[in-house]
C-alpha positions in Angstrom: -1.7 28.4 -34.0 -4.7 30.5 -33.0 -4.3 32.3 -29.8 -7.6 33.5 -28.2 -5.8 36.0 -26.0 -5.2 38.0 -29.2 -8.9 38.8 -29.4 -11.1 40.4 -26.7 -11.8 37.6 -24.2 -15.5 38.2 -23.8 -16.1 38.2 -27.6 -14.1 35.1 -28.1 -16.0 33.3 -25.4 -19.3 34.4 -27.0 -18.1 32.8 -30.3 -17.2 29.5 -28.5 -20.6 29.4 -26.7 -22.6 30.2 -29.8 -20.6 27.6 -31.8 -21.2 24.9 -29.2 -24.9 25.6 -29.2 -24.9 25.3 -33.0 -23.0 22.0 -32.9 -25.3 20.6 -30.2 -28.3 21.4 -32.4 -27.0 18.6 -34.6 -25.5 20.8 -37.3 -23.1 18.9 -39.6 -19.7 20.3 -40.5 -20.8 22.0 -43.8 -23.8 23.6 -42.2 -21.8 24.7 -39.2 -19.0 26.2 -41.3 -21.5 28.1 -43.4 -23.0 29.5 -40.1 -19.5 30.4 -38.8 -18.6 32.3 -42.0 -21.8 34.3 -41.7 -22.0 34.9 -38.0 -18.5 34.9 -36.5 -17.3 38.2 -38.1 -20.2 40.0 -36.3 -19.6 38.1 -33.0 -15.9 39.1 -33.1 -16.7 42.7 -34.1 -14.8 42.5 -37.4 -17.2 44.8 -39.2 -14.5 47.5 -39.4 -10.8 47.1 -40.1 -8.3 46.6 -42.9 -9.7 43.2 -44.1 -12.3 43.0 -46.8 -15.4 40.8 -46.6 -13.8 37.8 -48.2 -10.9 37.9 -45.7 -13.4 38.2 -42.9 -15.2 35.1 -44.1 -12.0 33.2 -44.5 -10.8 34.1 -40.9 -14.2 33.1 -39.6 -14.0 29.9 -41.5 -10.6 29.1 -40.1 -11.8 29.7 -36.6 -14.9 27.6 -37.3 -12.7 24.8 -38.4 -10.6 25.0 -35.2 -13.7 24.9 -33.1 -15.3 22.0 -35.0 -12.0 20.0 -34.9 -11.8 20.4 -31.1 -15.5 20.1 -30.2 -16.6 16.8 -28.5 -20.0 15.9 -29.7 -22.7 13.6 -28.1 -23.2 11.9 -31.4 -19.5 10.8 -31.5 -19.3 9.6 -27.9 -18.2 13.0 -26.7 -15.1 12.8 -28.9 -14.1 15.4 -31.5 -14.8 14.7 -35.2 -12.0 16.6 -36.9 -12.1 17.6 -40.5 -9.1 15.7 -41.9 -7.8 13.9 -45.0 -9.7 16.2 -47.4 -9.2 15.5 -51.0 -7.0 18.0 -52.8 -9.7 18.8 -55.3 -12.4 19.3 -52.6 -13.7 22.8 -51.9 -11.7 24.4 -49.1 -13.9 24.3 -45.9 -12.7 27.8 -45.0 -15.2 29.2 -47.6 -12.7 30.8 -49.9 -14.2 29.0 -53.0 -10.8 27.6 -53.9 -9.7 24.0 -54.0 -8.3 22.7 -50.8 -4.8 22.1 -52.2 -4.6 25.7 -53.4 -5.9 27.2 -50.1 -5.6 26.0 -46.5 -3.5 22.9 -47.5 -0.7 25.3 -48.1 -0.8 26.7 -44.6 2.3 25.7 -42.6 0.2 25.8 -39.3 -3.5 25.3 -39.3 -5.5 26.9 -36.4 -5.9 24.8 -33.4 -7.9 24.9 -30.2 -7.6 22.5 -27.3 -10.5 20.1 -26.6 -10.2 20.9 -22.9 -10.8 24.6 -23.7 -14.0 23.7 -25.5 -15.1 21.4 -22.6 -14.9 24.4 -20.3 -17.8 25.9 -22.2 -19.5 22.7 -23.2 -20.1 21.6 -19.6 -22.5 24.6 -19.1 -24.5 23.7 -22.2 -25.1 19.9 -21.6 -28.3 18.7 -20.1 -28.2 16.5 -17.0 -28.6 13.4 -19.1 -25.9 14.3 -21.6 -23.5 15.2 -18.7 -24.1 11.9 -17.0 -23.4 10.1 -20.3 -20.2 12.1 -20.8 -19.1 11.2 -17.3 -19.9 7.5 -17.8 -17.7 7.5 -20.8 -14.9 9.2 -19.0 -14.9 11.9 -21.6 -14.7 14.9 -19.3 -11.1 16.0 -18.8 -10.0 15.3 -15.2 -9.2 18.9 -14.2 -12.7 19.9 -15.3 -14.5 17.5 -13.0 -14.3 20.3 -10.5 -16.6 22.3 -12.7 -19.2 19.5 -12.5 -18.7 19.2 -8.8 -19.2 22.9 -8.2 -22.5 22.7 -10.2 -23.6 19.7 -8.1 -22.6 21.3 -4.8 -24.7 24.4 -5.7 -27.6 22.0 -6.3 -27.0 20.5 -2.9 -25.8 17.0 -4.1 -22.7 16.5 -1.9 -22.8 12.7 -2.2 -22.5 13.0 -6.0 -19.5 15.2 -5.6 -17.8 12.7 -3.3 -18.4 9.9 -5.7 -17.1 12.0 -8.6 -14.0 13.3 -7.0 -12.7 10.7 -4.7 -11.4 8.5 -7.5 -9.3 11.3 -8.8 -7.2 11.2 -5.6 -7.5 7.4 -4.9 -4.4 6.3 -6.8 -1.0 7.8 -7.5 -0.9 11.6 -7.2 2.1 11.9 -9.5 0.1 12.9 -12.6 -2.0 15.6 -10.9 -1.0 19.2 -11.2 -2.2 22.6 -10.0 -5.3 22.3 -12.2 -6.6 19.7 -9.7 -6.5 22.1 -6.7 -10.2 23.2 -7.2 -11.2 19.5 -7.0 -9.4 19.2 -3.7 -11.2 22.1 -2.2 -14.6 21.0 -3.5 -14.2 17.5 -2.2 -13.4 19.0 1.2 -16.5 21.2 0.9 -18.6 18.1 0.1 -17.2 16.3 3.2 -18.2 19.3 5.3 -21.7 19.2 3.9 -22.0 15.5 4.9 -20.2 16.1 8.2 -17.5 13.6 7.2 -14.8 15.3 9.2 -12.8 12.2 9.7 -12.6 11.5 6.0 -11.7 15.1 5.3 -8.9 15.0 7.9 -7.5 11.7 6.6 -7.7 13.0 3.0 -5.9 16.2 3.8 -3.2 14.3 5.9 -2.6 11.9 3.0 -2.1 14.8 0.5 -0.1 16.9 3.0 2.4 14.1 3.4 2.4 12.9 -0.2 5.1 13.3 -2.9 3.1 15.7 -5.0 4.3 19.1 -3.7 1.6 21.1 -5.6 -1.2 19.1 -3.9 0.7 19.0 -0.6 0.8 22.8 -0.6 -2.9 23.0 -1.4 -3.7 20.6 1.4 -1.6 22.5 3.9 -3.3 25.7 2.8 -6.7 24.1 3.5 -5.6 22.9 6.9 -4.3 26.4 7.8 -7.5 28.0 6.7 -9.5 25.5 8.9 -7.3 26.5 11.9 -7.9 30.2 11.2 -11.6 29.6 11.2 -11.3 27.9 14.5 -9.2 30.7 15.9 -6.2 28.4 16.4 -3.5 30.6 15.1 -0.6 28.5 16.3 -1.8 25.5 14.2 -2.7 27.9 11.4 0.9 29.3 11.4 2.4 25.8 11.5 0.3 24.7 8.5 1.1 27.8 6.6 4.8 27.2 7.1 4.4 23.8 5.5 2.3 25.3 2.7 5.1 27.8 2.0 7.7 25.1 2.0 5.8 23.1 -0.6 4.4 25.9 -2.6 6.7 29.0 -2.4 5.5 30.4 -5.7 1.8 29.6 -5.2 -0.7 32.5 -5.2 -2.8 30.4 -2.8 0.1 30.5 -0.3 0.3 34.3 -0.7 -3.4 34.7 -0.1 -3.2 32.4 2.9 -0.4 34.4 4.5 -2.2 37.7 4.2 -5.4 36.1 5.5 -3.6 34.7 8.5 -1.9 38.0 9.3 -5.1 40.0 8.9 -7.1 37.5 11.0 -4.7 38.3 13.9 -4.9 42.1 13.1 -1.3 42.2 12.1 -2.2 44.6 9.3 1.2 46.3 9.1 3.0 43.0 8.5 0.2 41.9 6.1 0.8 45.1 4.0 4.6 44.4 3.9 4.0 40.8 2.8 1.5 41.9 0.2 4.2 44.2 -1.2 6.7 41.4 -1.2 4.3 39.0 -3.1 3.3 41.7 -5.6 6.9 42.3 -6.6 7.6 38.6 -6.7 4.6 37.7 -9.0 5.2 40.7 -11.2 8.7 39.4 -11.9 7.4 36.0 -12.6 4.7 37.3 -15.0 2.5 34.3 -14.8 -0.2 35.4 -12.3 -3.7 36.5 -13.2 -4.0 40.3 -13.2 -7.0 40.1 -10.8 -4.7 38.6 -8.1 -2.1 41.3 -8.6 -4.9 43.8 -8.1 -5.8 42.1 -4.8 -2.2 42.4 -3.6 -2.1 46.0 -4.6 -5.3 46.6 -2.6 -3.9 44.6 0.4 -0.9 46.9 0.5 -3.4 49.7 1.3 -6.0 47.9 3.3 -5.7 44.1 3.8 -9.0 43.7 5.6 -11.1 45.3 2.8 -9.0 43.5 0.2 -9.9 40.1 1.8 -13.6 40.9 2.0 -13.7 42.0 -1.7 -11.7 38.9 -2.7 -14.2 36.5 -1.0 -17.3 38.5 -1.9 -18.5 35.9 -4.5 -18.5 33.2 -1.8 -19.9 35.3 1.0 -23.5 35.7 2.0 -24.7 38.7 -0.2 -26.4 40.1 2.9 -23.1 40.3 4.7 -21.5 42.0 1.7 -24.3 44.6 1.7 -23.9 45.1 5.4 -20.1 45.6 5.0 -20.7 48.2 2.3 -23.1 50.0 4.6 -20.7 49.8 7.4 -17.9 51.4 5.4 -20.0 54.4 4.7 -22.0 54.6 7.9 -19.1 54.3 10.4 -17.2 57.1 8.6 -19.9 59.6 9.7 -19.1 62.2 12.3 -19.9 61.0 15.8 -23.3 62.1 17.0 -23.8 63.9 20.3 -25.3 61.8 23.1 -26.4 63.3 26.4 -26.1 61.7 29.8 -29.4 62.8 31.4 -29.8 62.6 35.2 -32.0 59.7 36.4 -32.0 60.3 40.1 -35.4 58.6 40.6 -34.1 55.2 39.4 -31.3 54.4 41.8 -29.8 55.8 45.0 -26.6 57.7 44.6 -23.4 55.8 45.3 -19.9 57.0 45.9 -17.7 57.2 42.9 -15.3 54.3 42.9 -17.5 52.2 45.2 -19.3 49.3 43.5 -22.4 47.7 45.0 -22.3 44.0 45.1 -25.5 42.7 43.4 -28.9 44.1 42.6 -31.0 43.4 45.7 -27.9 42.4 47.7 -28.7 41.8 51.4 -28.1 44.7 53.7 -25.2 43.0 55.5 -23.3 42.9 52.2 -23.0 46.6 52.0 -20.0 48.1 50.3 -17.2 49.7 52.3 -17.7 53.2 53.4 -16.5 56.0 51.1 -13.8 58.4 52.2 -15.0 61.8 53.4 -13.8 63.5 50.3 -15.4 61.1 47.9 -17.3 62.6 44.9 -20.7 61.1 44.5 -21.6 59.5 41.3 -25.0 60.2 39.7 -27.1 57.6 37.9 -27.9 58.7 34.4 -29.3 57.4 31.1 -27.9 58.0 27.6 -30.3 59.9 25.3 -29.9 60.3 21.6 -30.9 63.5 19.7 -34.6 63.9 18.7 -33.9 63.1 15.1 -32.1 59.8 16.0 -34.9 58.8 18.3 -37.3 59.3 15.4 -35.4 56.9 13.1 -35.0 54.5 16.0 -38.8 54.1 16.2 -39.0 53.3 12.4 -36.1 50.9 12.8 -37.7 49.1 15.8 -40.9 48.5 13.6 -38.7 46.8 11.0 -36.1 44.8 12.9 -37.5 41.3 13.4 -36.0 40.5 16.8 -36.5 41.6 20.4 -33.7 42.7 22.6 -31.9 39.9 24.5 -33.3 39.1 27.9 -31.4 40.2 30.9 -27.6 39.9 30.4 -27.9 37.4 27.6 -26.4 38.3 24.2 -28.9 36.5 22.0 -32.7 36.9 22.1 -35.0 33.9 22.0 -36.1 34.8 18.4 -32.6 35.4 17.0 -33.2 32.8 14.2 -35.7 35.3 12.7 -33.1 37.9 12.0 -31.7 36.3 8.8 -34.9 34.6 7.7 -36.4 37.9 6.5 -33.8 40.6 5.7 -36.2 43.4 4.8 -34.6 45.3 7.7 -31.4 45.2 5.8 -33.0 47.0 2.8 -34.2 49.7 5.2 -30.7 49.9 6.7 -28.9 50.3 3.4 -31.0 53.4 2.6 -30.2 55.1 5.9 -26.6 55.4 6.9 -27.7 57.8 9.7 -28.9 54.7 11.6 -25.2 54.3 12.6 -25.8 57.3 14.9 -28.0 55.1 17.2 -26.6 52.8 19.9 -30.0 51.0 19.7 -29.3 50.1 16.1 -25.7 49.2 16.6 -26.8 46.9 19.4 -29.2 45.2 17.1 -26.6 44.8 14.4 -24.2 43.3 16.8 -26.9 40.8 17.9 -27.5 40.1 14.2 -23.8 39.4 13.5 -23.7 37.0 16.5 -26.8 35.2 15.2 -25.5 34.7 11.7 -24.5 31.1 10.7 -21.0 32.4 9.7 -20.4 34.3 12.9 -17.3 32.3 13.8 -15.4 33.3 10.7 -12.6 35.7 11.5 -13.4 38.1 8.6 -16.8 38.7 10.1 -15.4 39.9 13.3 -12.6 41.9 11.7 -14.6 43.5 8.9 -18.1 43.9 10.4 -18.1 43.5 14.2 -15.0 45.5 15.0 -15.9 48.8 13.2 -19.4 48.6 14.7 -18.0 48.1 18.3 -15.4 50.8 17.9 -18.0 53.3 16.8 -20.1 52.4 19.8 -17.1 52.7 22.1 -16.3 56.2 20.7 -19.9 57.3 21.1 -20.2 56.1 24.7 -16.9 57.3 26.0 -17.5 60.7 24.5 -20.9 61.0 26.3 -19.6 59.7 29.6 -15.8 60.3 29.7 -13.4 59.0 32.3 -13.3 61.4 35.3 -17.0 62.3 35.0 -19.5 61.9 37.7 -22.2 60.0 35.8 -22.7 56.2 35.7 -25.2 54.2 33.6 -27.0 51.7 35.8 -28.1 48.5 34.0 -31.5 48.8 35.8 -32.3 51.7 33.5 -33.4 49.9 30.3 -32.3 52.7 28.0 -28.7 52.1 29.1 -28.6 48.4 28.2 -27.7 48.8 24.5 -24.6 50.8 25.5 -23.6 48.4 28.3 -24.2 45.4 26.1 -22.0 46.9 23.4 -19.2 47.5 25.9 -19.4 43.9 27.0 -19.3 42.7 23.4 -16.3 44.8 22.8 -14.5 43.2 25.7 -15.4 39.7 24.5 -14.1 40.6 21.0 -10.8 42.2 22.2 -10.2 39.3 24.6 -10.7 36.8 21.8 -8.2 38.8 19.6 -5.7 38.8 22.6 -5.7 42.6 22.7 -5.3 42.6 26.4 -4.6 46.3 27.0 -7.7 47.4 25.1 -9.8 44.6 26.6 -8.8 45.7 30.1 -9.7 49.3 29.4 -13.1 48.2 28.3 -13.7 46.2 31.4 -12.6 49.1 33.6 -14.9 51.4 31.7 -17.8 48.9 32.0 -17.3 48.7 35.7 -17.1 52.5 36.0 -20.3 53.0 34.1 -22.2 50.1 35.7 -21.0 49.8 39.3 -23.3 46.9 40.1 -21.5 44.8 37.4 -24.4 42.8 36.2 -22.2 41.0 33.6 -19.7 39.8 36.3 -16.7 41.3 34.5 -15.0 41.9 37.8 -13.9 38.3 37.8 -12.2 38.6 34.4 -10.6 41.9 35.4 -9.3 40.4 38.7 -7.7 37.5 36.9 -6.1 39.8 34.3 -4.6 41.9 37.0 -3.1 38.9 38.7 -1.8 37.4 35.5 0.1 40.6 34.6 1.3 41.2 38.2 -0.9 44.2 39.0 -1.4 43.0 42.6 -2.3 46.5 44.0 -4.9 46.9 41.3 -6.3 43.4 42.3 -6.5 44.5 45.9 -8.3 47.7 45.0 -10.8 45.8 43.0 -11.4 43.2 45.8 -12.0 46.1 48.2 -14.8 47.3 46.0 -16.6 43.9 46.3 -16.3 42.8 50.0 -17.7 39.4 50.8 -18.1 38.6 47.0 -19.4 35.2 46.1 -17.2 35.0 43.0 -14.2 32.8 43.7 -12.0 35.0 41.4 -12.5 38.0 43.8 -12.4 36.2 47.1 -9.3 34.1 46.3 -7.7 36.7 44.0 -7.4 38.9 47.1 -5.6 36.1 48.9 -3.1 35.6 46.1 -2.4 39.3 45.7 -1.7 39.8 49.4 0.6 36.8 49.5 2.6 38.0 46.5 3.0 41.4 48.1 4.5 39.8 51.2 1.5 40.6 53.5 1.0 37.1 54.7 -0.9 37.9 57.9 -3.5 39.8 55.9 -3.4 37.0 53.3 -4.2 34.5 56.1 -7.1 36.7 57.3 -8.4 37.0 53.7 -8.1 33.3 53.3 -10.3 32.7 56.4 -13.0 35.0 55.0 -12.8 33.3 51.6 -13.0 29.8 53.2 -16.1 30.8 55.2 -17.9 31.6 51.9 -16.3 29.2 49.4 -14.7 26.3 51.2 -14.1 24.0 48.3 -11.7 26.2 46.3 -8.4 25.2 48.2 -9.0 21.5 47.7 -9.2 22.0 44.0 -6.2 24.3 43.8 -3.8 22.2 45.8 -4.4 18.9 44.2 -2.2 18.1 41.2 -4.9 16.0 39.7 -8.6 15.9 40.4 -11.7 14.5 38.8 -13.9 17.0 37.1 -17.4 17.2 38.7 -20.6 17.3 36.7 -21.2 20.8 35.3 -24.5 22.5 34.8 -24.7 24.3 31.5 -27.2 26.7 32.9 -25.0 28.1 35.7 -22.8 27.4 38.7 -23.5 26.7 42.4 -21.8 29.3 44.7 -19.6 27.3 47.0 -20.1 24.1 45.0 -17.7 21.6 43.4 -18.5 23.0 39.9 -17.4 26.6 40.9 -14.2 25.2 42.4 -13.4 23.2 39.3 -13.9 26.2 37.0 -11.7 28.5 39.1 -9.0 25.8 39.1 -9.2 25.7 35.3 -9.0 29.4 35.0 -6.3 30.3 37.6 -4.4 27.3 39.0 -1.4 28.0 36.7 -1.1 31.5 38.1 -1.2 30.1 41.7 1.3 27.3 40.9 3.7 29.9 39.5 4.0 31.6 42.9 6.7 29.7 44.9 5.4 28.2 48.1 1.8 29.4 48.0 0.2 26.0 47.2 2.0 24.4 50.2 1.0 27.4 52.4 -2.6 27.1 51.2 -2.7 23.4 51.9 -1.2 23.8 55.3 -3.7 26.4 56.4 -6.7 24.6 55.0 -5.9 21.0 55.9 
């Protein structure tokens, strides 16, 4: 038996490809074998070694015979035409010059290659017409239909893929093995392209609950990956558990587990599991070396390992950006200066937060204590060299800054249509020293079509935001006397990056770091243009920091956000200060009277919501506050009855 793994893989594949091309050129067996004896020794690199030329020709002839015997040909209905039943007196087709009975007929085991192996290379050499004919005849081996589907999907023919692959899974699944897993994934990809989510869901449910454990594991793996993409880690974990039960020795299950853990930033556990899987697969000895390399890399850095593993299927621009990020974010932190900007805003007492820009005079903040330290408005300024590269960057980046407190500019679509800016970025790692540039890159990541994928947030957005966080907090550390008003345009990239960091950390359920970011954002921008005081108030109440909640409410008297007005009521009640809670409730009711009605009802119809904003004091605001915080109110014994009694 001829074993291709005994030769160098790339040379052997070159022999197969060149042989197929010769056969497709309508070469007959004698012509082909003559070509094989002349060319295969050079293709295999047999010009040096212990064999003489005759032995080289004979080895090449034997390999040529094996290829011919296994090769499907269009002229024979895509079936092989093996050389068999040769007369004993016929010249041996190996090219030795001897009679067949005195040469290869005496071999106990003639060289063999599988027809399926030849098909793997033949599929890439067939024209569209020849491929269609082979499919019509049912000549393409079932496991290799995925190769055809992959080709058609790249050419944007998802309907062809569905028509090709659905029959594979339509009947009994008993005869299908692990070689059909790529077909499962490609059929799901085609459903996605066609937006046939119901068909995909039904397909995966059928395979998940079927008797074929190999395909059941693959289906559960797909369902878990879908849940990861949606950020539903509870469902993702449940699906992974089923995948592990059905495929405990599947490399796909191992990859899924590390992906699931890394998506939740459980990197320590991801490293431990990568080490477990590596030892397990090494003992089994049947896993591709490339996957073992992935596991070894995941032991060191699971996030980078996952990006590298999926690099072939990722947007090349994102891979380039990741490579730049790895180098650029390792640079020493630049020095930013907080330059006084007293002409822009009046000084305000440290720790005292104004209500809104342009707030009416009767909504003034509470008076500062006599010993209060006064906070000075400032603007962040980069070094001269950084400001110089920022000007060149601004001329190349194809999008404006977002308007007001929005996170996406009106022309965000242009960012990924022309990525000449990325070429400029790749040549200048020093651009990572600019908050202006980091702000633009965060905007670009949010605007990318794959922005919802966890790996983008973990591998690209997080290091960018953490660098910005370090730069900002170094320039204006806690305990300093400077703040960065939003009204100063130069401060907006820094403040926007802080707000993005909060959103990211909140989505990752890193509450402690998210809270620290909110507190820093409020410290640096006392007028709270982003409205983060509402999120901070709700967080304080959820974790039982009632005194913190009261201190925050005191900094925003007469606030029109329900979270502050009614958060003060809840904090006072829980602290046992019911008379003060009653007074705070009266003030809150005067401004926002609909909230108690929505809090005290067990069930209530949702009002019509305006996607462009809320109406202070309106039904929509009351509904949204109920959705955000009713569970916290309901968890406090007696408060809803108290609230209903006082507001009836």
